[in-house]
GUTORDREN-195840 format. One line per field, with one value per residue (C-alpha): residue in one letter; x, y, z; residue number from 1. Coordinates in Angstrom, 2 decimals, m for minus. Example, Ala and Ser with C-alpha at 12.3 -4.5 7.8 and 13.67 -1.06 7.14 Angstrom:
BEGIN
residuo <- [A,S]
c1 <- [12.30,13.67]
c2 <- [m4.50,m1.06]
c3 <- [7.80,7.14]
num <- [1,2]
% end
This chain:
BEGIN
residuo <- [M,T,E,T,R,R,I,Q,S,R,Y,R,L,I,E,L,I,G,R,G,G,M,G,E,V,W,R,A,L,D,E,S,L,G,R,Q,V,A,V,K,C,L,K,P,V,G,P,Q,H,D,Q,A,F,T,R,V,L,R,E,R,F,R,R,E,A,R,V,A,A,S,L,Q,H,R,G,V,T,V,V,H,D,F,G,E,Y,E,D,V,P,Y,L,V,M,E,L,L,D,G,Q,N,L,S,Q,L,L,E,E,N,E,Q,H,P,L,P,V,E,H,V,V,D,I,A,E,Q,V,A,D,A,L,G,Y,T,H,R,R,G,I,V,H,R,D,L,K,P,A,N,I,M,R,L,T,D,G,T,V,K,I,C,D,F,G,I,A,R,L,G,H,D,I,G,M,S,S,R,L,T,T,T,G,L,A,M,G,T,P,H,Y,M,S,P,E,Q,I,S,G,Q,E,V,D,H,R,S,D,L,Y,S,L,G,C,V,L,Y,E,I,A,T,G,S,P,P,F,D,Q,E,D,A,W,A,V,L,V,G,H,R,D,T,P,P,E,P,L,R,T,H,R,A,E,L,P,G,F,F,D,R,V,V,L,D,L,L,A,K,V,P,E,E,R,P,A,D,A,G,D,L,R,R,R,I,V,L,G,R,T,G,E,Q,P,A,L,G,P,S,L,L,A,R,P,E,S,G,Q,T,A,A,A,H,G,T,A,M,P,A,W,T,R,A,M,T,A,G,H,R,A,T,G,S,A,P,P,P,A,E,R,P,D,P,A,A,G,L,T,G,Q,W,T,T,A,A,S,T,A,P,H,T,G,T,F,V,S,V,S,A,G,P,P,A,P,D,L,L,A,T,L,E,E,R,H,S,A,G,I,D,L,G,R,L,G,R,W,T,E,A,A,Q,V,H,R,E,V,A,A,E,R,L,R,L,L,G,P,D,H,P,D,T,L,A,S,R,Y,E,I,G,F,T,L,S,R,T,G,R,A,D,E,A,L,R,E,F,T,R,V,A,A,G,R,E,G,A,L,G,A,D,H,P,Q,T,L,A,A,R,Q,A,T,A,H,A,L,G,R,L,G,R,H,A,E,A,H,E,V,Y,E,A,V,L,A,V,R,E,R,V,M,G,P,D,H,P,D,T,L,R,C,R,H,N,L,A,F,N,L,S,R,L,G,R,P,E,E,S,C,R,I,A,R,E,V,A,D,A,R,A,R,L,L,G,P,D,H,P,D,T,L,V,T,R,Y,E,V,A,Y,T,L,G,R,L,G,R,W,A,E,A,L,E,I,Y,Q,D,V,A,R,A,R,A,T,T,L,G,A,D,H,P,D,T,F,A,A,R,Y,E,A,G,I,S,L,G,R,L,G,R,D,A,E,A,L,E,V,Y,R,S,L,V,A,D,R,T,R,A,V,G,E,A,D,P,E,T,L,R,A,R,H,G,L,G,V,N,L,G,R,L,G,R,W,E,E,A,L,A,E,A,R,A,V,C,A,L,R,E,S,T,L,G,P,D,H,P,D,T,V,I,S,R,R,E,V,A,A,G,L,G,W,L,G,R,W,S,E,A,L,G,A,Y,R,Q,V,A,A,A,R,T,R,T,L,G,P,D,H,P,Q,T,L,A,A,R,D,D,E,A,H,C,L,E,R,L,G,Q,A]
c1 <- [0.00,2.64,4.56,1.80,1.78,m1.94,m5.01,m8.22,m6.94,m7.80,m5.44,m1.84,0.59,3.14,5.09,5.26,4.48,3.99,4.67,3.64,3.79,0.57,0.25,1.56,0.17,0.83,0.27,m1.69,m3.52,m7.20,m7.06,m10.84,m11.35,m7.92,m7.24,m4.51,m5.52,m3.96,m4.17,m3.69,m2.88,m2.83,0.42,0.02,m0.28,0.22,m1.22,1.90,0.98,m1.35,m4.84,m6.59,m4.21,m4.76,m8.53,m8.30,m6.07,m8.46,m11.45,m9.78,m8.97,m12.55,m13.76,m11.63,m13.04,m16.63,m16.31,m14.46,m16.75,m19.78,m18.36,m18.75,m17.13,m14.34,m12.46,m12.39,m10.41,m12.68,m12.80,m13.49,m13.31,m12.55,m11.99,m9.59,m7.16,m5.12,m6.35,m4.96,m7.46,m7.02,m8.58,m8.68,m8.75,m8.32,m4.68,m3.84,m1.28,0.14,1.73,0.46,1.00,3.84,5.69,5.00,6.53,9.58,9.98,9.78,12.70,10.40,9.35,5.61,3.55,2.53,m0.28,m2.71,m2.14,m2.68,m5.99,m7.15,m6.27,m8.17,m11.31,m11.21,m10.62,m13.40,m15.72,m14.78,m15.10,m18.50,m19.62,m18.21,m19.55,m23.04,m22.87,m21.99,m18.31,m15.50,m12.02,m10.08,m6.60,m6.46,m2.81,m0.64,0.17,m3.58,m4.34,m3.32,m2.92,m3.10,m1.17,m4.34,m4.82,m7.57,m7.27,m8.42,m8.71,m7.32,m7.06,m10.26,m8.70,m9.79,m12.80,m15.96,m19.39,m21.96,m24.20,m21.39,m19.97,m19.48,m17.06,m15.23,m14.68,m13.26,m10.90,m9.44,m8.86,m6.08,m3.20,m3.19,m2.69,m5.81,m4.23,m0.96,m0.05,0.87,m2.66,m4.88,m7.65,m7.69,m10.82,m9.23,m6.17,m8.33,m10.10,m13.48,m16.00,m15.19,m17.39,m16.87,m15.31,m12.30,m11.58,m11.83,m9.16,m6.87,m7.42,m6.39,m3.11,m2.51,m3.27,m1.04,1.84,1.55,1.09,4.03,6.31,5.76,2.79,1.30,3.05,6.37,8.00,9.52,8.52,4.96,4.07,5.11,2.99,m0.05,0.41,0.56,m2.72,m4.36,m2.93,m1.06,m2.77,m1.19,0.74,m0.99,0.16,1.14,3.81,5.59,4.57,3.36,2.03,m0.76,m4.23,m5.75,m8.96,m6.98,m5.11,m8.44,m9.98,m7.12,m7.00,m10.73,m10.17,m7.57,m9.90,m9.34,m12.98,m15.22,m17.97,m15.56,m14.67,m16.65,m20.00,m19.20,m17.08,m19.72,m19.43,m15.64,m15.79,m18.13,m15.70,m12.81,m14.78,m15.80,m12.23,m10.88,m13.32,m12.27,m15.44,m15.09,m16.63,m18.29,m16.03,m16.26,m17.24,m13.65,m12.60,m15.62,m14.98,m11.43,m10.25,m7.22,m4.04,m4.80,m8.29,m7.21,m8.91,m7.95,m10.29,m13.09,m12.42,m10.09,m7.39,m5.13,m5.52,m2.62,m2.36,m1.14,2.15,2.94,2.59,5.44,5.43,5.21,6.18,5.06,4.98,8.20,10.28,11.31,13.51,12.92,15.85,18.02,16.76,19.45,18.70,15.73,15.52,15.47,16.06,13.00,12.90,10.09,11.49,8.47,6.12,8.30,9.84,7.06,5.83,5.95,6.44,7.76,5.11,6.35,4.22,2.37,4.89,5.71,9.16,10.95,13.62,16.62,17.66,16.44,13.41,12.08,14.93,14.81,13.18,16.01,18.55,16.54,16.23,20.00,20.55,18.15,20.07,23.36,21.77,20.73,24.20,25.68,23.40,24.46,28.13,27.42,25.72,28.93,30.93,32.58,31.77,34.41,33.20,29.58,30.31,31.84,28.81,26.36,28.33,28.29,24.57,23.80,25.66,23.78,20.42,21.17,21.80,18.71,16.17,17.23,18.48,15.18,13.91,13.30,15.71,18.50,17.85,17.82,21.31,22.53,21.08,23.12,26.23,25.60,25.17,28.50,30.21,28.77,29.94,33.48,33.88,33.28,30.37,30.83,30.49,27.60,25.83,26.12,24.80,21.83,20.96,20.76,18.67,16.26,15.76,15.23,12.74,10.81,10.37,9.52,7.54,6.49,7.75,5.79,6.72,8.48,11.49,11.87,11.70,14.26,16.71,16.17,16.68,19.92,21.12,20.48,22.54,25.40,25.23,25.51,28.57,30.14,29.45,26.78,24.26,22.19,21.49,20.80,18.31,16.33,16.09,15.08,12.33,10.97,10.98,9.42,6.54,5.71,6.07,3.73,1.17,1.31,2.19,1.12,3.16,3.66,4.75,8.21,9.70,8.29,9.79,13.14,13.15,12.35,15.16,17.59,16.31,17.01,20.50,21.23,19.89,22.39,25.22,23.86,24.41,20.71,20.74,17.55,15.44,17.29,16.59,12.89,12.36,14.44,12.36,9.14,10.44,11.66,8.24,6.45,8.76,8.39,4.61,4.52,7.48,8.15,10.69,13.44,13.11,16.44,14.87,13.59,17.02,18.78,16.65,17.09,20.83,20.46,18.50,21.40,23.88,22.00,21.69,25.46,25.78,23.60,25.86,23.19,25.56,23.70,20.58,22.70,24.45,21.18,19.88,23.15,23.15,19.51,20.21,23.28,21.26,18.40,20.75,22.58,19.23,17.80,20.93,23.48,26.26,28.85,26.81,28.58,25.60,25.77,29.47,28.79,26.31,28.75,31.48,29.26,28.38,32.12,32.38,29.49,31.05,34.26,32.38,30.78,34.20,33.54,36.88,37.36,33.98,34.75,38.08,36.33,33.82,36.65,38.68,35.79,34.93,38.49,38.49,35.13,35.96,39.36,37.67,34.91,36.72,40.45,42.97,43.63,39.98,39.41,36.67,38.84,41.53,38.97,38.08,41.78,42.25,39.45,41.13,44.39,42.67,41.02,44.28,45.69,42.76,43.45,47.08,48.44,50.58,53.12,50.30,48.49,51.62,52.20,48.58,48.72,51.96,50.56,47.36,49.29,51.52,48.57,46.66,49.65,50.15,46.48,45.17,48.27,50.38,48.10,44.76,42.84,42.70,46.46,47.10,44.83,46.76,50.07,48.77,47.82,51.40,52.65,50.29,51.53,55.16,54.39,52.69,55.77,57.99,59.64,59.14,61.73,60.16,56.69,57.87,58.83,55.47,53.53,55.53,54.56,50.93,51.17,52.87,50.25,47.37,48.99,49.20,45.65,43.67,45.70,47.80,44.84,42.53,41.57,43.02,46.30,46.47,45.72,48.65,50.95,49.74,50.69,54.10,54.53,53.58,56.34,58.86,57.84,58.34,61.77,62.66,62.57,59.91]
c2 <- [0.00,2.48,2.10,3.99,6.72,7.15,5.21,5.06,8.00,10.21,9.88,10.75,9.36,11.96,10.78,7.67,8.87,5.58,1.88,m1.13,m4.88,m5.03,m1.69,1.69,5.21,7.85,11.56,11.97,14.55,14.00,15.46,15.51,17.81,19.40,18.48,16.51,13.22,10.18,6.90,3.66,0.63,m3.02,m4.52,m6.80,m10.47,m12.94,m16.42,m18.05,m16.84,m18.42,m17.73,m17.90,m15.30,m13.15,m13.31,m12.21,m9.26,m8.12,m8.58,m6.52,m3.80,m3.68,m3.69,m0.65,1.14,0.21,1.08,4.35,5.45,5.00,7.46,11.22,12.85,15.39,12.87,10.12,10.12,10.88,8.33,9.74,6.70,2.97,0.52,m1.83,m1.03,m3.70,m6.15,m4.03,m2.56,1.13,3.54,7.33,9.38,12.96,14.00,14.73,17.37,16.24,13.34,10.28,10.03,7.57,10.07,12.88,10.85,10.00,13.64,14.55,12.14,9.67,12.24,12.50,15.10,18.38,17.90,20.20,18.30,14.95,16.01,17.59,14.42,12.34,14.46,14.47,10.70,10.05,12.16,10.27,6.88,7.84,8.51,5.25,3.17,4.60,3.36,m0.14,m0.04,m1.24,m0.29,m3.15,m1.83,1.56,2.54,5.66,4.96,4.96,8.36,11.49,15.00,17.57,20.83,22.72,20.55,18.32,14.66,11.87,8.10,6.15,2.57,0.61,m2.48,m4.92,m3.01,m4.97,m3.86,m4.89,m6.54,m8.44,m10.90,m13.67,m11.72,m10.66,m14.27,m15.10,m12.16,m13.18,m16.90,m16.76,m15.88,m12.23,m9.71,m8.89,m5.97,m4.82,m6.42,m3.16,m1.84,m4.94,m5.40,m8.46,m9.79,m9.32,m11.25,m14.06,m14.50,m13.51,m11.41,m7.72,m4.63,m0.88,m1.16,m2.92,0.27,2.22,m0.01,0.46,4.22,4.03,2.39,5.09,7.93,6.35,6.27,9.78,11.12,9.26,8.27,4.51,2.15,0.74,m2.63,m1.77,m5.08,m6.09,m9.72,m10.24,m12.82,m10.47,m7.69,m9.97,m11.18,m7.55,m6.72,m9.73,m9.73,m6.56,m3.38,m0.41,2.12,5.50,7.88,10.53,8.24,8.79,12.41,14.45,17.42,15.38,16.41,14.13,13.70,12.52,9.95,8.55,8.53,6.56,4.04,3.51,2.86,0.22,m1.81,m5.53,m6.36,m4.33,m3.75,m1.68,0.77,3.88,2.88,4.34,6.93,9.60,9.09,9.26,12.54,14.08,13.23,14.79,17.95,18.29,17.68,20.36,22.91,22.13,20.31,16.97,14.19,11.28,8.34,5.60,2.06,0.78,3.16,2.35,m1.38,m1.85,m5.43,m6.06,m6.97,m10.66,m10.30,m10.22,m10.74,m14.38,m14.62,m13.38,m16.15,m14.20,m16.83,m16.39,m18.96,m20.89,m18.73,m15.74,m17.52,m17.16,m13.39,m10.96,m7.70,m5.48,m1.83,0.42,4.10,4.99,2.88,m0.43,m1.75,m5.31,m7.67,m7.89,m10.22,m12.80,m12.75,m15.10,m14.68,m11.27,m11.09,m12.20,m9.65,m11.28,m10.33,m8.55,m11.46,m14.40,m13.56,m13.68,m17.26,m19.63,m22.89,m24.32,m25.45,m26.24,m24.93,m22.49,m19.67,m19.77,m20.18,m20.16,m17.57,m19.38,m16.33,m15.69,m13.76,m12.06,m10.15,m6.39,m4.85,m2.36,m5.20,m7.03,m3.82,m3.33,m6.86,m6.21,m3.06,m4.98,m7.72,m5.10,m3.57,m6.97,m7.25,m3.77,m4.75,m7.70,m5.46,m3.41,m6.58,m6.54,m10.19,m10.94,m8.07,m9.06,m12.62,m11.42,m9.25,m12.07,m14.55,m12.17,m11.45,m15.15,m16.01,m13.36,m14.36,m18.00,m17.07,m14.87,m16.58,m20.16,m22.10,m22.40,m18.85,m17.24,m14.40,m16.82,m18.80,m15.57,m14.78,m18.28,m17.97,m14.82,m16.62,m19.25,m16.55,m14.93,m18.33,m18.91,m15.53,m16.11,m19.43,m21.70,m23.59,m26.74,m24.76,m22.78,m26.03,m27.24,m23.92,m23.78,m27.41,m26.64,m23.51,m25.43,m28.10,m25.48,m23.51,m26.62,m27.46,m23.92,m22.58,m25.65,m27.34,m25.07,m21.73,m19.36,m19.02,m22.79,m23.02,m20.22,m22.13,m25.34,m23.43,m22.05,m25.62,m26.40,m23.38,m24.49,m28.01,m26.50,m24.49,m27.76,m29.34,m31.62,m30.59,m33.79,m33.38,m29.67,m30.54,m32.80,m30.06,m27.39,m29.61,m30.40,m26.74,m25.65,m28.11,m26.64,m23.04,m23.64,m25.30,m22.77,m19.52,m20.07,m20.26,m16.50,m15.65,m13.96,m16.67,m19.41,m17.75,m17.34,m21.07,m21.94,m19.62,m21.46,m24.79,m23.69,m22.52,m25.87,m27.86,m26.09,m27.12,m30.68,m30.74,m30.40,m27.07,m27.69,m28.06,m25.18,m22.90,m23.79,m23.14,m19.96,m18.60,m19.35,m17.58,m14.61,m14.29,m14.47,m11.92,m9.58,m9.84,m9.33,m7.02,m5.43,m6.24,m4.09,m5.23,m6.59,m10.00,m10.24,m9.32,m11.88,m14.63,m13.36,m13.44,m17.11,m17.78,m16.33,m18.49,m21.70,m20.66,m20.34,m23.83,m25.02,m23.29,m20.74,m17.81,m15.35,m15.59,m15.42,m12.29,m10.50,m11.19,m10.21,m6.92,m6.24,m7.05,m4.80,m1.88,m2.40,m2.73,0.44,2.24,0.69,m0.07,2.33,2.04,1.18,m1.45,m4.84,m6.58,m4.18,m4.91,m8.67,m8.54,m6.52,m9.08,m11.97,m10.06,m9.94,m13.70,m14.27,m12.08,m14.06,m17.36,m16.02,m15.18,m11.44,m10.86,m7.22,m6.31,m8.40,m6.58,m3.20,m4.46,m5.63,m2.48,m0.22,m2.58,m2.50,1.30,1.54,m1.07,0.48,3.82,2.34,m0.27,0.01,m1.81,m4.62,m5.58,m9.24,m8.29,m5.63,m8.28,m10.71,m8.13,m7.52,m11.27,m11.31,m8.38,m10.31,m13.44,m11.47,m9.76,m13.24,m14.32,m11.34,m12.47,m9.54,m11.83,m9.32,m7.20,m10.30,m11.52,m8.14,m8.02,m11.61,m10.92,m7.75,m9.51,m12.52,m10.29,m8.41,m11.60,m13.22,m10.24,m9.91,m13.49,m15.62,m17.78,m20.85,m19.09,m20.51,m17.07,m16.61,m20.05,m19.29,m16.08,m17.94,m20.43,m17.51,m16.23,m19.68,m19.74,m16.32,m17.42,m20.53,m18.56,m16.34,m19.43,m18.95,m22.58,m22.88,m19.99,m21.44,m24.77,m23.12,m21.39,m24.58,m26.45,m23.79,m24.28,m28.06,m27.79,m25.36,m27.53,m30.62,m28.89,m27.52,m30.06,m33.25,m35.10,m36.82,m33.84,m33.17,m29.64,m30.96,m33.55,m30.83,m28.81,m31.84,m32.29,m28.65,m29.36,m32.41,m30.33,m27.84,m30.66,m31.95,m28.52,m28.38,m31.76,m33.56,m36.10]
c3 <- [0.00,1.08,m2.17,m4.02,m1.33,m2.05,m0.86,m2.87,m4.96,m1.99,0.98,0.13,2.71,3.75,6.80,8.98,12.53,14.40,14.06,16.10,15.76,13.72,11.97,11.00,11.39,8.71,8.54,5.32,3.22,2.45,m1.07,m1.40,1.58,1.72,5.36,7.12,8.74,10.37,8.46,10.37,8.19,9.19,7.92,4.91,5.80,2.98,2.43,3.88,7.36,9.90,8.62,12.00,13.35,10.26,10.66,14.29,13.41,10.70,12.98,15.68,13.18,11.92,15.52,16.33,13.32,14.18,17.86,17.36,14.53,16.80,19.36,19.08,22.09,22.49,24.66,21.99,18.76,15.77,12.93,9.45,7.18,7.03,4.22,2.48,m0.28,m2.05,0.61,3.45,5.97,6.75,9.21,8.70,11.91,13.02,13.21,16.83,17.78,21.10,22.98,24.77,28.52,28.10,25.92,28.39,31.21,29.11,28.09,31.79,32.45,34.23,36.84,37.63,35.82,37.49,40.00,38.19,34.94,36.66,38.17,34.90,32.96,35.51,35.11,31.31,31.03,33.54,31.39,28.21,29.92,31.27,27.71,26.28,29.18,28.74,25.17,26.39,25.37,27.66,26.46,28.21,27.33,29.01,29.54,29.19,25.55,24.71,26.27,24.34,25.75,22.97,22.89,23.81,26.92,25.54,26.57,24.24,24.56,21.59,20.33,20.84,19.20,21.94,23.25,24.01,22.91,25.48,22.88,21.15,23.68,21.11,18.99,22.13,23.09,19.71,19.91,23.24,22.79,20.23,22.50,21.43,24.19,26.21,28.02,29.51,32.88,34.64,33.99,34.10,36.65,38.93,37.22,33.80,34.97,36.32,32.99,34.42,32.54,32.81,32.79,32.96,36.45,34.93,32.94,36.21,37.77,34.74,34.95,38.62,37.56,34.95,37.37,40.02,37.54,36.14,39.71,41.32,38.44,38.85,38.41,41.62,41.22,39.67,38.71,35.39,35.90,34.65,37.29,40.11,38.57,38.34,41.92,43.02,41.30,42.91,46.44,47.41,48.67,46.85,48.90,49.26,46.58,49.10,50.57,47.23,46.66,49.61,47.62,46.02,47.27,49.87,47.89,44.86,46.93,48.17,44.69,43.14,45.99,45.52,41.83,42.76,44.97,44.36,43.68,41.35,43.95,46.06,43.29,42.32,40.83,37.42,35.64,36.23,39.99,39.64,37.72,40.31,43.09,41.16,40.43,44.09,45.19,42.85,44.27,47.82,48.86,50.60,48.51,50.17,50.82,48.26,49.18,49.07,51.86,53.98,53.78,52.60,53.32,55.47,53.64,54.02,52.54,48.95,45.65,45.91,48.90,46.65,44.17,41.87,41.47,38.47,35.68,34.21,31.09,33.11,33.74,30.05,30.03,29.67,31.55,28.49,28.70,31.50,30.68,32.47,30.16,31.72,28.99,27.82,27.94,24.83,22.14,22.88,26.64,27.12,30.89,32.62,36.34,38.25,41.07,43.09,46.49,47.90,47.30,48.33,51.70,54.28,54.05,57.00,55.16,51.95,49.49,45.97,43.12,45.42,45.43,49.16,50.63,53.94,54.63,56.10,58.11,61.67,60.41,57.28,55.63,55.91,52.80,52.40,52.31,49.67,47.66,47.86,46.57,43.71,42.80,42.84,40.73,38.16,38.28,37.44,34.42,33.30,33.57,31.30,28.76,28.70,27.99,31.44,32.08,34.72,36.90,36.26,37.36,40.63,41.42,40.68,42.81,45.78,45.41,44.97,48.16,50.13,48.67,49.46,53.10,53.40,51.18,50.61,47.58,45.71,46.10,42.68,43.45,44.39,41.22,39.18,40.48,39.71,36.21,35.67,36.93,34.26,31.66,32.52,32.41,28.96,27.70,29.01,27.19,30.17,28.63,30.74,33.98,32.53,31.70,35.29,36.60,34.19,34.95,38.68,38.03,35.80,38.47,41.18,39.11,38.15,41.83,42.84,39.89,37.93,34.78,32.43,34.01,31.57,33.87,34.09,30.32,29.97,32.15,30.19,26.97,28.37,29.05,25.38,24.34,26.58,25.12,21.66,22.71,23.83,20.44,21.90,19.27,19.31,23.05,22.54,19.80,22.16,24.79,22.27,20.87,24.34,25.42,22.13,22.54,25.94,24.78,21.84,24.09,26.94,25.18,21.59,18.37,18.00,21.53,21.45,23.68,21.42,18.36,20.14,20.91,17.30,16.17,18.45,17.16,13.58,14.57,16.18,13.22,10.98,13.30,13.24,9.48,8.62,6.74,4.74,7.90,9.52,6.57,6.48,10.20,10.17,7.27,9.16,12.27,10.23,8.58,11.95,13.53,10.57,10.86,14.62,15.23,11.87,9.13,10.67,14.28,15.63,16.35,12.78,11.44,13.66,12.15,8.59,9.25,10.22,7.02,5.04,6.96,6.14,2.50,2.45,3.93,1.05,m1.48,m2.42,m2.07,m4.31,m2.12,1.03,m0.24,m0.95,2.57,4.26,2.37,3.29,6.94,6.96,5.56,8.02,10.99,10.01,10.16,13.32,15.36,13.90,11.36,14.03,15.87,16.12,14.47,11.52,11.14,11.34,8.46,6.34,7.06,5.94,2.80,2.05,2.61,0.21,m2.48,m2.20,m2.52,m5.68,m7.14,m6.90,m5.20,m6.18,m4.64,m1.57,m1.23,m1.13,1.45,3.71,3.18,4.26,7.12,8.44,8.37,10.16,12.79,13.48,14.04,16.20,18.33,17.60,15.44,17.95,18.48,17.47,15.02,13.38,12.95,11.53,8.87,8.15,7.75,5.15,3.41,3.19,1.88,m0.92,m1.83,m2.33,m4.46,m6.69,m7.02,m4.97,m2.82,m1.53,m0.11,1.14,2.95,4.60,5.79,7.12,9.05,10.61,11.68,13.00,15.14,16.62,17.31,18.97,21.27,22.22,22.03,22.51,20.15,20.30,19.93,16.91,15.25,15.65,14.18,11.21,10.53,10.75,8.20,5.93,6.28,5.23,2.24,1.08,1.37,m0.65,m3.43,m3.59,m3.93,m0.54,0.44,3.18,5.08,4.43,5.86,9.14,9.40,8.60,11.28,13.82,12.84,13.20,16.60,17.93,16.76,18.23,21.60,21.58,19.54,19.74,17.13,15.46,15.07,11.43,11.58,12.96,10.19,7.60,8.97,8.68,5.11,4.37,5.88,3.61,0.57,1.41,1.74,m1.69,m3.23,m1.61,m3.12,0.21,m0.63]
num <- [1,2,3,4,5,6,7,8,9,10,11,12,13,14,15,16,17,18,19,20,21,22,23,24,25,26,27,28,29,30,31,32,33,34,35,36,37,38,39,40,41,42,43,44,45,46,47,48,49,50,51,52,53,54,55,56,57,58,59,60,61,62,63,64,65,66,67,68,69,70,71,72,73,74,75,76,77,78,79,80,81,82,83,84,85,86,87,88,89,90,91,92,93,94,95,96,97,98,99,100,101,102,103,104,105,106,107,108,109,110,111,112,113,114,115,116,117,118,119,120,121,122,123,124,125,126,127,128,129,130,131,132,133,134,135,136,137,138,139,140,141,142,143,144,145,146,147,148,149,150,151,152,153,154,155,156,157,158,159,160,161,162,163,164,165,166,167,168,169,170,171,172,173,174,175,176,177,178,179,180,181,182,183,184,185,186,187,188,189,190,191,192,193,194,195,196,197,198,199,200,201,202,203,204,205,206,207,208,209,210,211,212,213,214,215,216,217,218,219,220,221,222,223,224,225,226,227,228,229,230,231,232,233,234,235,236,237,238,239,240,241,242,243,244,245,246,247,248,249,250,251,252,253,254,255,256,257,258,259,260,261,262,263,264,265,266,267,268,269,270,271,272,273,274,275,276,277,278,279,280,281,282,283,284,285,286,287,288,289,290,291,292,293,294,295,296,297,298,299,300,301,302,303,304,305,306,307,308,309,310,311,312,313,314,315,316,317,318,319,320,321,322,323,324,325,326,327,328,329,330,331,332,333,334,335,336,337,338,339,340,341,342,343,344,345,346,347,348,349,350,351,352,353,354,355,356,357,358,359,360,361,362,363,364,365,366,367,368,369,370,371,372,373,374,375,376,377,378,379,380,381,382,383,384,385,386,387,388,389,390,391,392,393,394,395,396,397,398,399,400,401,402,403,404,405,406,407,408,409,410,411,412,413,414,415,416,417,418,419,420,421,422,423,424,425,426,427,428,429,430,431,432,433,434,435,436,437,438,439,440,441,442,443,444,445,446,447,448,449,450,451,452,453,454,455,456,457,458,459,460,461,462,463,464,465,466,467,468,469,470,471,472,473,474,475,476,477,478,479,480,481,482,483,484,485,486,487,488,489,490,491,492,493,494,495,496,497,498,499,500,501,502,503,504,505,506,507,508,509,510,511,512,513,514,515,516,517,518,519,520,521,522,523,524,525,526,527,528,529,530,531,532,533,534,535,536,537,538,539,540,541,542,543,544,545,546,547,548,549,550,551,552,553,554,555,556,557,558,559,560,561,562,563,564,565,566,567,568,569,570,571,572,573,574,575,576,577,578,579,580,581,582,583,584,585,586,587,588,589,590,591,592,593,594,595,596,597,598,599,600,601,602,603,604,605,606,607,608,609,610,611,612,613,614,615,616,617,618,619,620,621,622,623,624,625,626,627,628,629,630,631,632,633,634,635,636,637,638,639,640,641,642,643,644,645,646,647,648,649,650,651,652,653,654,655,656,657,658,659,660,661,662,663,664,665,666,667,668,669,670,671,672,673,674,675,676,677,678,679,680,681,682,683,684,685,686,687,688,689,690,691,692,693,694,695,696,697,698,699,700,701,702,703,704,705,706,707,708,709,710,711,712,713,714,715,716,717,718,719,720,721,722,723,724,725]
% end
């Protein structure tokens, strides 16, 4: 659609102003009426994709159009038109000049908004919700990103994609049984979490979460782990807002706490009642206390006591993004730190699968001590992200030891620390130790959380990765298949963790010598990620990179080259020209050019890559030296052996000084030196270099290793050329 830049010969697309997993929003010109509008387009989904999923997406899109078009209120985004063009649904809306509440918080550097703005937003949203609820419409996904504040101060509710019309329960059921998101955990009501039927009071609870966040800077249950967030909504009374921000009006504190009552009957009766209380509070009058303050349950009388137990599907949820910007873990990190301290340290007995544990210290650990440990845990993760793995490992070992003493060996926080220890071991080349650590974590999590819990599956998946690093690909394959079966059953085929597991399975199949299967699965994962995340999302590009790798293994270098070049361009745009992943794709493009015999082009790729990597990370960085090695190889292929020999010697010297004389990369460079000497007819010097290679490989790999035998064969060839058969 966007290639034509015009829809139905009327709406000319001007600028992309928003993008999500399922659609895009464009600023456009309505050429018939001469006004600017916003056009929301559902991303194209082809016949190769899951048709049930496609139908649900289209139904949701049509629902949003139908619901929004039926609403005429200053607090709801106006819909002008809806239709399909070239089989792609589109929605034409008023163009809003402003920011959503999530953006306002980010712009305010995660500090809460001014009090007068918070109260004004609360009144305007209450007014808009009162209107939608009177028309029988429940939003069900109210969150900061779906509430816009315009430059003139007007507040509007957006995105009715999963709203429920009171007379259309059947369609609602179909829309929420496919594994698609039914809300965002930080803003979901207890009844929504439990899978019960929801009504307008669920929106009031979500609004309470939003108001709490914009008033204090954090949502009421501020955890990055989805399960901890859901437990908080179900069981934990929220702290009064004024404990975080004393200048908030007392009436506003009471109103928000009423909205956050665990059961619907204890919240304000409706949005109209809520708005009246806000208006009275702003004028200085004392509103009547709401039912949740008159009969608020004690901390032990939770929603669970009212029958609001969480169903099994909630364990598969991820925390999503709260407005203040909790960053998701990197794509290659399947298991973020759990951080369940507040929920798991007050139990009196151990009961596997129920989420209760005994603290092994003399009494419940002090909250400030647990908070300090959580901060140190996060600091260790940050050190790892900076590549400082040795320091990260030390931090995680210290935190793990303290958590073991305070919380016990099977507490989720202790296991989270041990998981990070395993991760640092893996990143520092100690795969055998990492495997032992991940195996212990997987067993502990299975006993504590259950075999199907996402954290248990993450630990099992990490054991498979470690097995692969040890060359035990057949065992890794069995684990990946078992984990994938559970993920597909519990989370669904398109859950990000399911797709990550399938990506790893494809990677491992390639290393098992099954490139055809690997390529097929990697293509399927790449298509799914492109559909759900977008074609330029880093996860999508990682899988496309793997597709290219398997195509190379199959000898289909022209196809591999095209994908590597596309990935390199996309990564330069999304990650930056100097990002390591961008450099990696450029390097593989050079390899592919060489395999296709396009040595002059490959030489230019390597030459520019060497210059860019030297500038970005230095001349002695291993990846800079890898690019210089490729440069030397291509000089040789072009018959420029004097230059090739000089490059190989320089790289070999740098590798020896930084990596050591027996490092595989150093040995490869020394062999390249020997090859250059041989091509220049300097066979006696080549013989000495080949003997050094053979000796190093004998020491590190053993006398019977294929690479050692290949080095001895090179040595014999030199002797033949010297007449010493």
